[in-house]
Each structure stands twice: as C-alpha cells, then as structure tokens.
C-alpha positions in Angstrom: -9.9 27.3 -5.2 -11.4 29.1 -8.1 -13.9 31.8 -9.0 -17.3 30.8 -10.4 -17.0 33.4 -13.2 -13.4 33.3 -14.2 -12.5 29.8 -13.0 -9.1 31.1 -12.1 -7.2 30.2 -9.0 -8.0 32.4 -6.1 -5.5 33.4 -3.3 -5.2 30.6 -0.8 -6.8 30.9 2.6 -4.4 29.6 5.3 -5.0 28.4 8.8 -3.5 26.2 11.6 -5.3 23.3 13.1 -5.5 22.6 16.9 -6.2 19.4 18.7 -9.8 18.7 19.7 -10.0 15.0 20.3 -7.6 12.2 20.9 -8.2 8.5 21.3 -6.4 5.2 20.7 -7.9 5.0 17.2 -7.9 8.6 15.9 -6.9 12.2 16.5 -9.1 15.0 15.4 -7.9 18.6 14.6 -10.0 21.7 13.8 -9.3 25.0 12.3 -11.3 28.2 11.6 -11.4 29.7 8.1 -13.1 32.8 6.8 -14.1 32.2 3.2 -15.4 35.1 1.2 -18.8 34.7 -0.5 -17.1 35.3 -4.0 -14.4 32.8 -3.4 -16.0 30.2 -5.6 -16.1 26.4 -5.4 -13.4 24.7 -3.2 -11.9 21.9 -5.2 -8.6 21.2 -3.4 -7.0 21.4 0.0 -3.2 21.7 0.6 -1.8 20.2 3.8 1.5 20.7 5.5 2.5 18.2 8.2 4.6 20.0 10.9 5.3 16.8 12.8 8.8 15.2 12.4 7.1 12.0 11.3 4.5 11.2 8.7 0.8 11.2 9.6 -2.1 9.3 8.2 -4.9 11.6 7.0 -8.3 9.9 7.0 -10.6 12.6 6.0 -11.0 16.4 5.7 -14.4 18.0 6.2 -15.1 21.7 5.5 -18.3 22.7 7.3 -20.3 25.9 7.6 -21.4 26.4 3.9 -25.0 26.9 3.0 -24.8 24.0 0.5 -23.6 21.7 3.3 -20.2 20.2 4.2 -17.5 19.4 1.7 -15.7 16.1 2.3 -12.3 15.1 1.1 -11.6 11.4 1.3 -7.8 11.2 1.9 -6.9 7.7 3.3 -3.2 8.5 2.6 0.0 9.2 4.4 1.2 12.8 4.6 4.9 13.3 4.6 6.7 15.5 7.2 7.8 18.9 6.0 11.3 18.0 7.3 11.4 15.2 4.7 9.8 17.1 1.8 8.8 20.8 2.0 6.2 20.4 -0.8 2.6 20.7 0.3 0.4 17.6 -0.1 -2.7 18.3 -2.1 -6.1 16.5 -1.8 -8.9 17.0 -4.3 -12.6 16.8 -3.8 -14.6 13.9 -5.2 -16.3 16.1 -7.8 -15.5 15.1 -11.4 -15.0 17.7 -14.2 -14.9 17.4 -18.0 -11.5 18.6 -19.3 -13.1 21.7 -20.8 -14.9 22.5 -17.5 -12.0 22.0 -15.1 -11.1 25.2 -13.3 -7.7 26.6 -14.3 -6.5 26.4 -10.7 -7.3 22.7 -10.4 -5.6 22.0 -13.8 -2.3 23.3 -12.5 -2.6 21.4 -9.2 -3.6 18.2 -11.0 -0.8 18.4 -13.4 1.6 19.0 -10.6 0.3 16.0 -8.7 0.8 13.8 -11.8 4.4 14.9 -12.1 5.0 14.2 -8.4 3.5 10.6 -8.8 5.5 9.9 -12.0 8.9 11.1 -10.7 11.8 12.2 -12.8 13.9 9.0 -12.6 16.5 10.8 -10.6 17.9 9.9 -7.2 17.2 7.0 -4.8 13.7 6.4 -3.6 12.8 7.3 0.0 10.4 5.5 2.2 8.0 8.4 2.4 7.7 9.0 -1.3 4.7 8.1 -3.4 6.4 7.8 -6.8 5.1 5.2 -9.2 8.1 4.7 -11.4 9.2 1.3 -12.8 12.4 -0.4 -13.8 13.6 -3.7 -15.0 14.6 -6.6 -12.7 18.3 -6.1 -12.3 18.8 -6.6 -8.6 18.2 -10.4 -8.4 21.9 -11.2 -8.1 24.9 -9.9 -6.1 28.0 -10.0 -8.4 30.0 -7.8 -6.1 29.8 -10.6 -3.4 30.5 -13.5 -5.8 30.8 -13.5 -9.6 28.7 -16.7 -9.6 25.8 -14.7 -8.1 25.5 -12.6 -11.3 21.9 -12.8 -12.8 20.5 -11.7 -16.1 18.4 -8.6 -16.4 14.7 -9.3 -16.8 12.8 -6.9 -18.9 13.8 -4.3 -21.5 12.7 -2.8 -24.8 12.1 -6.1 -26.5 10.4 -7.7 -23.4 9.2 -4.8 -21.3 7.7 -7.1 -18.6 8.1 -8.0 -15.8 8.7 -4.7 -14.0 9.4 -3.6 -10.5 9.3 -0.3 -8.7 12.3 1.8 -9.5 14.6 2.3 -6.4 17.5 4.2 -7.9 20.1 2.3 -5.8 23.8 2.4 -7.0 25.0 -0.1 -9.6 27.3 -3.0 -8.8 31.0 -2.4 -9.3 31.6 -5.7 -11.1 28.4 -5.5 -13.3 27.2 -2.0 -14.3 23.9 -3.5 -15.5 23.0 -4.8 -12.1 21.8 -2.8 -9.2 23.0 -3.4 -5.7 20.6 -5.6 -3.8 19.0 -4.5 -0.6 16.8 -6.0 2.2 14.5 -3.0 2.0 11.9 -3.2 -0.8 10.6 0.1 -2.0 6.9 0.5 -2.7 4.9 3.7 -2.9 4.0 4.8 0.6 0.2 4.2 0.3 0.8 0.7 -1.1 3.0 -0.5 1.8 1.8 -2.7 4.7 0.0 -1.1 7.5 1.6 -1.3 11.0 -0.7 -4.2 12.0 -0.1 -6.1 8.8 3.6 -5.5 9.0 3.7 -6.8 12.6 1.7 -9.9 11.5 4.1 -10.5 8.7 7.0 -10.3 11.0 5.4 -12.7 13.5 4.6 -15.2 10.8 8.1 -15.0 9.5 9.5 -15.5 13.0 7.3 -18.6 13.5 8.5 -20.1 10.2 12.1 -19.5 11.2 11.6 -21.1 14.7 9.8 -24.0 13.1 12.8 -24.6 10.8 15.2 -24.3 13.7 13.3 -26.7 15.9 13.1 -29.2 13.0 16.9 -29.1 12.5 17.5 -29.6 16.2 15.0 -32.4 16.4 16.4 -34.3 13.5 19.9 -33.8 14.8 19.5 -34.7 18.4 16.5 -37.0 18.6 17.2 -40.4 17.2 15.1 -43.4 18.3 17.8 -45.8 17.3 20.4 -44.2 19.6 20.5 -44.5 23.4 22.8 -43.8 26.3 25.3 -46.8 26.7 26.0 -45.8 30.4 24.5 -43.4 32.9 27.6 -41.2 32.8 26.9 -40.4 29.1 23.9 -38.4 30.3 26.1 -36.2 32.4 28.5 -35.8 29.5 25.6 -34.5 27.4 25.2 -31.5 29.7 28.8 -31.0 30.6 30.4 -31.4 27.2 27.5 -30.7 24.8 26.6 -32.6 21.7 28.4 -32.5 18.3 26.0 -32.0 15.5 26.7 -33.7 12.2 28.3 -31.5 9.5 25.1 -31.0 7.5 23.1 -29.9 10.5 25.9 -27.5 11.5 25.6 -25.9 8.1 21.8 -25.6 8.4 22.2 -23.9 11.8 24.8 -21.6 10.6 22.4 -20.5 7.9 19.2 -20.3 10.0 20.6 -18.7 13.3 22.0 -15.5 11.8 18.8 -15.0 9.8 16.7 -15.6 12.9 18.8 -13.2 15.0 18.6 -10.5 12.3 14.9 -11.0 12.0 14.4 -10.5 15.7 16.6 -7.3 15.6 14.6 -5.9 12.7 11.3 -6.6 14.5 12.6 -4.8 17.7 13.9 -1.8 15.6 10.6 -1.5 13.8 8.7 -1.6 17.0 10.9 1.0 18.7 10.7 3.3 15.7 6.9 3.0 15.6 6.6 3.5 19.3 8.9 6.5 19.3 6.8 8.0 16.5 3.5 7.4 18.5 5.0 9.0 21.6 6.3 11.9 19.6 2.9 12.6 18.0 1.1 12.3 21.3 3.6 14.6 23.0 3.2 17.2 20.2 -0.5 16.9 20.3 -0.6 17.4 24.1 1.7 20.4 23.8 -0.7 22.0 21.2 -3.6 21.2 23.5 -1.9 22.8 26.5 -1.1 25.9 24.4 -4.7 26.2 23.3 -5.9 25.9 26.9 -3.5 28.6 28.0 -4.7 31.0 25.2 -8.3 30.3 26.2 -7.5 31.3 29.8 
C-alpha cells in the first residue's frame, strides 16, 4: 500500500475473485493482480462483499512475490455491500513503530478505529462491529406496567457495569429507560457461531420441555388418587382433565414461551439455510461464467 522511499499510499490495485474450490467446510476464491516492482510493501487489503449476505473471511494469501507469500489472518465476518457500502480493511501481521508506520496505513488504521468506536448515533445493526458501551437502562419495561420500572445501573459516579450500546428508542413513560428487546446486540465477531447458536437453542428447548413435563407430571400423576369406577377412565379421554389453578398459571407461562422458542429456532434455521443456498447459487453462477469465458 505504500512506497518504500516515500511511505505514501500508492494507488490501489483492483481485481475480482472467481471461484476455484467449494466444499462443505470452505469456499476458495482466486484473483490475478499485477503489482509493479516499485509498488512497495503491501500492508493492507480492502475487501468488498458483493453477496447479499455476509461472508466469513478466514484468510487472504498474496502469492507470487520473490520474498514469499503474504498472509492476512482475517477470521472475521465481512458485511454485504448492500448493508454497508464501506470497504472492509484487513491489515498484515507486521508491526510498526508509530514513527515508522507508512502514511497510507496510518490513514487506514485511524479509519478502522473510528469504525469500531462508532459515533453513538442510530440503532445498532446485526452486521456492525461497533464496540460502543452504555449504562444498563433496559432491565425494566415501564411502558407495559409502571411496576416494571427499574433503576439505571451505571453512570458518571459508578461507570460500571456496562453493556453494548444498542441505540433503541426510549420508553414513553420513562425517558431514562430504553425499550427492552429479545434481540441482544453484540459486535458481529463476538456473537455465537451457527453451531454454537444451534446448540444454545437446543439446550434452551430441552430446558423448556423439562419444565413442561414436570408441570404436567406433578399435576396429573398423583399416587394418592385413583379411578373410583371404570367409566372415569373414559371420562378422562372424552372430557379431559381440569388442572389446578396454579398449574394452569404455570402452563400459561411456559407454553407461549415454548411455542415462541420453536418459532425462533425455525426462523433462524430457514434464514441460515436460505443464506447458504444463496451463496452456493451465486458461487455456481460465477463458476459457470468462468467456464464459459474459458471456452
């Protein structure tokens, strides 16, 4: 990115990648670049994701140099250009002293720090990587019930604990409180992987089913009770069984949460599967286009 003599940023060399390998675990792309001999040391690579969904970038390798390949360890999600038009920058693993850092890299590093800090404006999106923090002011729900109002934790006198800032709207009945949400924002690279998220959902579903079975068991099964006559057995199937009031309350609490949990799992799975199909379809299209050009 910079000249060896002036250390100034050189004009960027652009290229488009094409699919070369696809498996269940990874997809590889390649691109050809012509780098002038006086270009200088390459310290950063800028990436634009043209898919409609984010992509996980494992590693970028620049090969063909006399000094050997240059590797960029990414291990990060790259947002879609349809979500954010800004290019994603990855830096090499080489360390520089402040006085020896090339000017081109200084500008890019400063821009990356600004992107990670955020400007405390707007509501956070799932694909963002902003590490911005706020006080705990979303623990209650005063708009639903004034009795659910909770004190704000944190502030100038007691700056901790802190949570990731979400930027959600404030409650109408309490301007100091933020509207609660089932979705918890964390910077994209800190969130659960797909496998871990699925495991979390399964374990949560198991816990909900365990609680449901426990309620039914304690309500229906009673060793001290029996059937006074045989016709009572038929009545159990024809007319059902009236649960005690406490068990009815427990079921009314558990069942909606269980149904919502199953719906969330199905929606997450459909979204993830649609994204995989879309990426595979796009990659196949690019491969076919490459084969046609070769012919």
